[in-house]
C-alpha positions in Angstrom: 0.0 0.0 0.0 2.8 2.4 0.9 4.4 1.6 -2.5 1.2 2.4 -4.3 0.7 5.7 -2.5 4.3 6.7 -3.3 3.8 5.8 -7.0 0.5 7.8 -7.1 2.2 10.9 -5.6 5.1 10.7 -8.1 2.7 10.2 -11.0 0.7 13.4 -9.9 4.0 15.3 -9.7 5.0 14.2 -13.2 1.7 15.2 -14.7 1.8 18.6 -13.0 5.4 19.3 -14.2 4.5 18.2 -17.7 1.5 20.5 -17.9 3.5 23.4 -16.4 6.1 22.9 -19.2 3.5 23.9 -21.7 2.5 27.0 -19.8 -0.5 26.1 -17.7 1.3 25.5 -14.4 -1.6 23.8 -12.5 1.0 22.7 -10.0 0.9 26.3 -8.6 -2.7 25.7 -7.6 -4.3 23.3 -5.2 -7.8 22.6 -3.8 -7.6 25.6 -1.6 -6.5 28.0 -4.4 -3.2 29.8 -4.9 -3.4 31.7 -1.6 -2.3 35.1 -3.0 -3.6 36.7 0.2 -0.7 35.3 2.2 1.7 37.6 0.3 -0.3 40.8 0.2 0.4 44.0 2.1 -2.2 46.7 1.3 -5.9 46.5 1.5 -6.3 46.7 -2.3 -3.8 43.9 -2.8 -5.7 41.8 -0.3 -9.0 42.4 -2.0 -7.8 41.4 -5.4 -5.8 38.5 -4.1 -8.8 37.2 -2.2 -11.0 37.4 -5.4 -8.4 35.5 -7.4 -8.1 32.9 -4.7 -11.8 32.4 -4.8 -12.2 31.9 -8.5 -9.0 30.0 -9.3 -10.6 26.5 -9.1 -13.2 27.6 -11.7 -11.1 29.9 -13.8 -10.4 29.1 -17.5 -8.8 30.7 -20.6 -7.0 34.0 -20.2 -8.0 34.5 -16.6 -6.5 31.1 -15.6 -3.3 31.9 -17.5 -3.1 35.2 -15.7 -3.6 33.6 -12.3 -0.9 31.0 -13.1 1.5 33.8 -14.2 1.0 35.7 -10.9 1.4 32.4 -8.9 4.9 32.0 -10.6 6.0 35.5 -9.4 7.9 36.3 -6.2 5.9 37.8 -3.3 7.1 41.3 -4.2 6.2 40.9 -7.8 2.8 39.5 -6.8 2.2 42.6 -4.6 2.9 44.9 -7.6 0.7 42.9 -10.0 -2.2 42.7 -7.6 -2.0 46.5 -7.0 -2.0 47.1 -10.8 -5.0 44.8 -11.2 -7.1 46.5 -8.6 -8.2 49.5 -10.7 -7.7 51.7 -7.7 -7.1 54.7 -10.1 -10.9 54.8 -10.6 -11.4 55.6 -7.0 -9.0 58.5 -7.1 -10.5 59.9 -10.2 -13.7 60.4 -8.2 -11.8 62.9 -6.1 -10.6 64.6 -9.3 -14.2 64.8 -10.6 -15.2 66.5 -7.4 -12.4 68.9 -7.7 -13.6 69.8 -11.2 -16.9 70.9 -9.6 -15.0 72.8 -6.9 -13.0 74.8 -9.5 -16.2 75.8 -11.2 -17.6 77.1 -7.9 -14.4 78.9 -6.9 -14.1 80.6 -10.3 -17.6 81.8 -10.1 -17.0 83.1 -6.6 -13.8 84.8 -7.8 -15.8 86.6 -10.5 -18.4 87.8 -8.0 -16.0 89.3 -5.4 -13.7 90.9 -7.9 -15.1 94.4 -7.9 -13.9 97.4 -5.9 -17.3 98.2 -4.4 -17.4 94.7 -2.8 -13.8 94.5 -1.8 -13.0 98.0 -0.5 -16.4 99.7 -0.2 -15.5 102.3 -2.8 -17.9 105.3 -2.9 -20.2 105.7 -5.9 -18.4 108.9 -6.7 -15.2 107.1 -7.5 -13.8 108.3 -10.8 -12.3 105.8 -13.2 -10.8 107.0 -16.5 -12.2 110.5 -15.9 -15.9 109.6 -15.5 -18.1 109.1 -12.5 -18.7 105.5 -11.7 -18.4 102.8 -9.0 -15.1 101.0 -9.0 -16.1 97.6 -10.3 -19.8 98.0 -10.9 -22.3 100.8 -11.9 -25.9 101.4 -10.9 -28.4 99.2 -12.8 -25.9 97.7 -15.2 -25.4 94.6 -17.3 -22.1 92.7 -17.4 -20.7 90.0 -19.6 -17.4 88.3 -18.7 -15.0 85.6 -19.7 -12.5 83.7 -17.6 -9.8 81.2 -18.3 -7.9 79.1 -15.7 -5.4 76.4 -15.2 -4.9 73.9 -12.4 -2.0 71.6 -11.4 -2.8 69.0 -8.7 -1.7 65.8 -7.1 -3.2 63.3 -4.7 -0.5 61.6 -2.7 -0.5 57.9 -1.9 -2.0 56.9 1.5 -0.1 53.7 1.6 -2.9 51.8 -0.1 -4.1 53.6 -3.2 -1.4 55.0 -5.4 -1.2 58.7 -5.9 -2.5 60.5 -9.0 -1.3 63.6 -10.7 -3.6 65.7 -12.8 -3.8 69.0 -14.7 -6.8 71.0 -15.7 -7.5 73.8 -18.1 -10.7 75.5 -19.1 -12.7 78.6 -19.7 -16.0 80.1 -18.5 -18.3 82.9 -19.7 -21.2 84.5 -17.9 -23.8 87.2 -17.9 -24.9 89.3 -14.9 -28.7 89.5 -15.4 -28.8 92.6 -13.3 -26.2 94.4 -11.2 -26.1 97.5 -9.0 -24.1 98.7 -6.1 -25.7 96.1 -3.7 -25.1 93.0 -5.8 -25.9 90.9 -8.8 -27.4 87.7 -10.1 -26.2 85.8 -13.1 -25.7 82.7 -15.1 -22.4 81.0 -16.2 -21.3 78.1 -18.4 -18.1 76.6 -19.6 -16.0 73.5 -20.1 -12.6 72.2 -19.1 -10.2 69.4 -19.9 -8.4 67.2 -17.3 -5.5 64.9 -17.9 -4.5 62.4 -15.1 -1.7 59.9 -14.5 -1.1 57.5 -11.6 2.5 56.8 -12.4 2.0 53.0 -12.7 0.8 52.7 -16.2 -2.7 54.3 -15.7 -3.7 57.5 -17.3 -6.7 59.2 -19.0 -8.6 62.4 -19.7 -11.8 64.0 -18.6 -13.9 66.5 -20.5 -16.2 68.4 -18.2 -19.1 70.7 -19.2 -20.6 73.0 -16.5 -23.6 75.4 -16.2 -24.6 77.3 -13.1 -26.3 80.3 -11.5 -25.0 82.7 -8.9 -26.0 85.6 -6.8 -24.3 88.3 -4.5 -25.9 90.7 -2.1 -23.7 93.1 0.0 -23.5 96.4 1.7 -20.7 98.2 3.6 -21.3 95.9 6.7 -21.6 92.4 5.3 -22.5 90.1 2.4 -23.9 86.8 1.3 -23.2 85.0 -1.9 -23.9 81.6 -3.4 -23.9 79.4 -6.5 -25.4 76.2 -7.8 -24.2 74.1 -10.7 -24.6 71.0 -12.8 -21.8 69.3 -14.7 -21.5 66.5 -17.3 -18.3 64.5 -17.4 -16.9 62.3 -20.1 -14.0 60.0 -18.9 -11.6 58.0 -21.0 -8.9 55.8 -19.3 -6.0 53.5 -20.2 -4.3 51.1 -17.9 -1.1 49.3 -18.9 -1.0 46.2 -16.7 2.0 43.9 -16.7 1.6 40.4 -15.4 4.7 38.2 -15.8 6.0 38.8 -19.3 2.6 39.9 -20.7 1.5 43.5 -21.0 -2.1 44.4 -21.5 -3.4 47.8 -22.5 -6.9 48.2 -21.0 -9.3 50.9 -22.1 -12.4 52.3 -20.5 -15.0 54.9 -21.3 -17.7 56.2 -18.9 -19.7 59.3 -18.0 -20.5 61.1 -14.8 -23.0 63.7 -13.6 -22.2 66.4 -11.1 -24.3 68.6 -8.8 -23.0 71.3 -6.4 -23.9 74.2 -4.3 -21.8 76.9 -2.5 -22.9 79.5 0.1 -20.7 82.1 1.8 -21.3 84.9 4.2 -19.0 87.4 5.8 -18.6 90.8 7.5 -16.7 93.9 6.4 -14.5 95.9 8.7 -12.7 99.0 7.6 -9.7 100.6 9.3 -8.2 103.3 7.1 -6.6 101.7 4.1 -7.1 98.2 5.4 -10.3 96.2 4.9 -10.9 92.9 6.6 -13.6 90.3 5.6 -14.0 87.4 8.0 -16.1 84.7 6.4 -17.7 81.3 6.7 -18.8 79.1 3.9 -20.3 75.7 3.2 -19.8 73.8 0.0 -21.5 70.6 -1.3 -20.3 68.5 -4.2 -21.8 65.3 -5.6 -20.6 63.0 -8.4 -22.3 60.0 -9.9 -20.3 57.8 -12.2 -21.7 55.3 -14.7 -20.7 51.7 -14.5 -18.6 50.5 -17.4 -16.5 47.6 -18.7 -12.9 47.8 -19.9 -11.6 46.1 -22.9 -8.1 44.8 -23.9 -7.4 41.6 -22.0 -8.1 39.2 -19.2 -7.1 41.9 -16.6 -9.9 44.1 -17.8 -12.5 45.0 -15.2 -16.2 45.4 -15.0 -16.6 48.5 -12.7 -19.9 49.2 -11.0 -21.5 52.7 -10.9 -20.3 54.8 -8.0 -21.2 57.9 -6.1 -19.0 60.3 -4.2 -20.0 63.3 -2.0 -18.1 66.1 -0.3 -19.4 68.6 2.3 -16.7 71.2 3.1 -16.9 73.9 5.8 -14.7 77.0 5.3 -13.6 79.5 7.9 -11.2 82.3 7.2 -11.1 85.8 5.8 -9.8 88.2 3.1 -7.5 91.1 3.7 -8.0 94.0 1.2 -5.8 97.1 0.9 -7.2 100.4 -0.3 -7.6 101.0 -3.9 -4.6 102.3 -5.8 -4.6 104.5 -8.8 -2.5 103.1 -11.6 -1.4 104.2 -15.1 -4.0 105.9 -17.2 -6.3 106.4 -14.2 -7.0 102.6 -13.7 -8.0 101.6 -10.2 -6.3 98.6 -8.7 -7.7 96.6 -5.8 -5.5 93.8 -4.5 -6.5 91.3 -1.8 -5.4 88.1 0.0 -7.3 85.3 1.6 -6.6 82.4 4.0 -9.1 79.6 4.9 -9.2 76.4 6.9 -11.2 73.9 4.9 -12.7 70.9 6.8 -14.3 67.9 5.1 -17.4 66.8 7.0 -18.0 63.6 5.2 -16.0 60.4 4.6 -13.2 60.9 2.1 -13.0 57.3 1.1 -13.4 56.8 -2.7 -14.0 53.2 -3.6 -15.1 51.0 -6.6 -16.7 47.6 -6.8 -15.3 45.6 -9.6 -14.7 42.1 -11.1 -12.6 40.8 -13.9 -14.5 40.5 -17.2 -14.0 36.7 -17.4 -14.4 36.1 -13.7 -16.9 33.4 -12.5 -19.2 34.1 -9.6 -17.5 35.1 -6.4 -14.7 37.1 -8.0 -15.9 40.6 -7.2 -13.8 42.9 -5.0 -13.7 46.5 -3.6 -10.7 48.7 -4.2 -10.0 52.2 -2.7 -8.4 55.3 -4.2 -6.2 57.6 -2.2 -7.9 58.5 1.1 -7.5 62.2 1.9 -7.3 63.8 5.3 -10.2 65.9 6.6 -8.5 69.3 6.9 -6.7 71.5 4.3 -5.4 75.1 4.1 -6.3 77.4 1.2 -4.1 80.4 0.5 -5.0 82.9 -2.2 -4.4 86.3 -3.7 -6.3 88.3 -6.2 -6.4 91.6 -8.1 -9.2 93.6 -9.7 -8.3 96.4 -12.1 -11.0 98.8 -13.3 -9.5 99.9 -16.6 -12.4 102.2 -17.8 -16.0 102.7 -17.0 -16.8 99.7 -19.2 -13.8 97.4 -19.0 -12.3 95.6 -16.0 -9.7 92.9 -15.5 -9.5 90.4 -12.7 -7.3 87.5 -11.6 -6.8 85.0 -8.8 -4.1 82.6 -7.7 -4.8 79.9 -5.1 -3.0 77.1 -3.3 -4.8 74.2 -1.6 -2.5 72.0 0.4 -2.1 69.5 3.3 -4.1 66.3 3.8 -2.5 64.5 0.8 -3.9 66.9 -1.7 -2.0 69.7 -3.4 -3.5 72.0 -6.0 -2.3 75.3 -7.6 -4.8 77.3 -9.6 -4.4 80.5 -11.6 -7.3 82.3 -13.3 -7.7 85.5 -15.3 -10.8 87.2 -16.6 -12.2 90.2 -18.4 -15.5 91.9 -17.9 -17.5 94.4 -19.9 -20.2 96.7 -18.4 -22.9 98.7 -20.1 
């Protein structure tokens, strides 16, 4: 009996080695699966490893070949492969999508506050270009404006999800339906382009289209302003995934819908040539992404639809210096701002996914970079009233800490009649 058992064991070894020689390597598997989880480090690696362990006994075709290739790797190589396979980039792009909505709201706010009457409380008898007017707005006027901006940003790795770098550029245009020395209401629209890269073979682009309404009411003591917007996003992504000696180029295309609202209120204090505006603000951002399926190989994912929300409280203030008279009678109004921004909701951005050829039981959850809850926003701006009709404005902002870093610059031109 002992002899027969030994012969049976050697026969099984011989068959397994023979099959492995032609590239299937079933010897790497057993009844309990390949046990990738034993070599994982991060949460995303564990999620993908567990999914592959579950489906290994039933896998076939390209998925089985991929599992066998990973099983032949060293533990360190397996960790890298499982991280690439997780699709964690799609979690981080939810944060980028929310930041697109944030930029729309911030640019609209920048437009509303950039007038001398609001910033420095200029009297209505202020003269610009030799004519009587208000520095930044006139009584019962209409305004049209355009604004272009650029953003460079990064989300640093939290030790689980890999970091993502992105850049954004776009333009907006708007129309103040009515404006006087106490405020304005208006409508704005525009679009922007975003490119992103996770540094591990994943990259893509986002085309975003936004429309919104806004309103400002102020006097020499305080103010309130707000905006609401809707956005349509079109994402395209590419992930270059290497497993063993095989490279797969995976492509995805999906859409998203955004909604957002921003409200801010503050006071105005004047002390000679210095003007201080302490403020509080609340911002809500919502993003819904469509589910989609990648193409390009056995590592391609079916990604379920996802939603992401952000509720941010702002507290801080603006410091404005008195208006300066520049060349040709233009009036310059510079200002600075500092804010503490606190996220009131969970910053976890996750996806539910499975491999396209995976049998039942192969789904998993992967997480993008998890941001901290608190950030600092530094900014400076300038409004220049060139003539009664024309004004120029610009802003520069830095949002940092909490594993997010963005730098934004915007310039605009307004015409009043």
